[in-house]
C-alpha beads as a LAMMPS data file, in Angstrom:
LAMMPS data file: protein, C-alpha beads

107 atoms
106 bonds

1 atom types
1 bond types

-500.0 500.0 xlo xhi
-500.0 500.0 ylo yhi
-500.0 500.0 zlo zhi

Masses

1 110.0

Atoms # bond

1 1 1 237.320 90.600 82.141
2 1 1 241.062 88.349 82.319
3 1 1 244.384 89.566 84.314
4 1 1 246.822 90.699 81.564
5 1 1 249.590 88.166 81.632
6 1 1 253.570 89.082 81.931
7 1 1 254.583 86.121 79.750
8 1 1 253.822 84.728 76.195
9 1 1 253.960 81.866 73.923
10 1 1 257.222 81.669 72.385
11 1 1 258.939 83.789 75.134
12 1 1 262.634 82.869 76.645
13 1 1 262.201 82.410 80.165
14 1 1 264.017 81.852 83.134
15 1 1 263.133 79.793 86.682
16 1 1 263.202 82.069 89.175
17 1 1 262.195 79.347 91.992
18 1 1 261.570 75.562 92.563
19 1 1 263.409 72.368 91.722
20 1 1 264.225 73.896 88.240
21 1 1 265.705 76.874 89.324
22 1 1 267.839 78.545 86.816
23 1 1 266.979 76.745 83.914
24 1 1 266.068 78.548 80.535
25 1 1 263.450 78.008 77.983
26 1 1 261.052 78.436 75.167
27 1 1 257.327 78.623 76.173
28 1 1 255.229 75.883 74.685
29 1 1 251.787 76.455 75.645
30 1 1 250.061 78.498 78.332
31 1 1 246.918 77.476 80.597
32 1 1 245.568 80.692 81.371
33 1 1 242.752 80.242 83.618
34 1 1 245.509 78.423 86.143
35 1 1 248.009 80.772 85.158
36 1 1 250.615 78.171 84.458
37 1 1 252.924 77.355 81.465
38 1 1 254.697 74.429 79.687
39 1 1 258.363 75.208 79.485
40 1 1 260.719 73.728 77.224
41 1 1 263.182 71.320 79.125
42 1 1 262.346 72.586 82.197
43 1 1 260.077 70.479 85.365
44 1 1 260.146 67.274 83.563
45 1 1 258.106 64.734 84.718
46 1 1 258.538 60.547 83.776
47 1 1 255.002 59.831 82.599
48 1 1 254.191 56.058 82.177
49 1 1 252.432 55.218 79.268
50 1 1 250.605 51.845 77.506
51 1 1 251.380 50.719 74.235
52 1 1 249.299 52.577 71.231
53 1 1 250.222 53.252 67.661
54 1 1 252.675 56.057 68.602
55 1 1 254.704 54.326 70.979
56 1 1 254.271 50.632 70.043
57 1 1 256.443 49.381 73.166
58 1 1 254.839 51.566 75.641
59 1 1 256.751 52.374 78.829
60 1 1 257.974 55.532 81.051
61 1 1 258.759 58.589 79.023
62 1 1 260.428 61.890 79.918
63 1 1 257.714 64.949 79.454
64 1 1 257.626 68.802 80.426
65 1 1 255.153 69.672 83.449
66 1 1 253.248 72.624 83.384
67 1 1 254.959 75.282 86.037
68 1 1 253.405 78.623 87.728
69 1 1 253.898 81.982 86.478
70 1 1 254.861 83.671 89.361
71 1 1 258.439 80.901 88.760
72 1 1 259.302 82.576 85.660
73 1 1 260.831 85.336 84.527
74 1 1 261.284 87.168 80.986
75 1 1 264.465 86.641 79.657
76 1 1 265.477 90.450 77.439
77 1 1 267.939 90.138 74.543
78 1 1 271.044 90.960 77.064
79 1 1 269.845 87.715 78.621
80 1 1 269.124 88.468 82.236
81 1 1 265.997 87.629 83.720
82 1 1 263.604 90.750 83.774
83 1 1 260.342 92.503 84.480
84 1 1 258.012 93.506 82.071
85 1 1 256.245 96.806 81.740
86 1 1 253.725 98.245 79.409
87 1 1 253.514 101.489 77.207
88 1 1 251.868 102.908 74.777
89 1 1 253.813 102.904 71.357
90 1 1 253.092 106.394 69.838
91 1 1 253.073 105.171 66.374
92 1 1 250.314 102.393 66.211
93 1 1 248.958 103.398 69.541
94 1 1 249.324 99.418 70.913
95 1 1 250.593 98.164 73.968
96 1 1 253.860 96.926 73.832
97 1 1 255.663 95.150 76.461
98 1 1 259.555 96.696 77.603
99 1 1 262.292 94.853 79.334
100 1 1 262.144 97.133 82.958
101 1 1 266.221 96.287 82.979
102 1 1 267.654 97.530 80.181
103 1 1 264.642 99.446 78.484
104 1 1 264.576 97.589 75.185
105 1 1 261.557 96.528 73.509
106 1 1 260.364 92.375 73.825
107 1 1 258.484 90.912 70.446

Bonds

1 1 1 2
2 1 2 3
3 1 3 4
4 1 4 5
5 1 5 6
6 1 6 7
7 1 7 8
8 1 8 9
9 1 9 10
10 1 10 11
11 1 11 12
12 1 12 13
13 1 13 14
14 1 14 15
15 1 15 16
16 1 16 17
17 1 17 18
18 1 18 19
19 1 19 20
20 1 20 21
21 1 21 22
22 1 22 23
23 1 23 24
24 1 24 25
25 1 25 26
26 1 26 27
27 1 27 28
28 1 28 29
29 1 29 30
30 1 30 31
31 1 31 32
32 1 32 33
33 1 33 34
34 1 34 35
35 1 35 36
36 1 36 37
37 1 37 38
38 1 38 39
39 1 39 40
40 1 40 41
41 1 41 42
42 1 42 43
43 1 43 44
44 1 44 45
45 1 45 46
46 1 46 47
47 1 47 48
48 1 48 49
49 1 49 50
50 1 50 51
51 1 51 52
52 1 52 53
53 1 53 54
54 1 54 55
55 1 55 56
56 1 56 57
57 1 57 58
58 1 58 59
59 1 59 60
60 1 60 61
61 1 61 62
62 1 62 63
63 1 63 64
64 1 64 65
65 1 65 66
66 1 66 67
67 1 67 68
68 1 68 69
69 1 69 70
70 1 70 71
71 1 71 72
72 1 72 73
73 1 73 74
74 1 74 75
75 1 75 76
76 1 76 77
77 1 77 78
78 1 78 79
79 1 79 80
80 1 80 81
81 1 81 82
82 1 82 83
83 1 83 84
84 1 84 85
85 1 85 86
86 1 86 87
87 1 87 88
88 1 88 89
89 1 89 90
90 1 90 91
91 1 91 92
92 1 92 93
93 1 93 94
94 1 94 95
95 1 95 96
96 1 96 97
97 1 97 98
98 1 98 99
99 1 99 100
100 1 100 101
101 1 101 102
102 1 102 103
103 1 103 104
104 1 104 105
105 1 105 106
106 1 106 107
């Protein structure tokens, strides 16, 4: 059984520690086996590439690198970073995520 993670693809998150502290972005990809995520515009690194069909000149490209999930917090509708809680929905009997700060449901 795998551990439930508090972040999903498409969530808006804020970096709470590290070199990119304070930056916000949308989660592009989750790497569940290593507990990491790739966030849009956060943790940028330079990658050296050889010339190929996609990039005929090659050179140095800037791209996002993965960041550990423990360094991220989900941003709720008010724009503040918050912890995530789970509760059962009465209508559909499914688990829903909600903001522990404001109490609103996170889609």
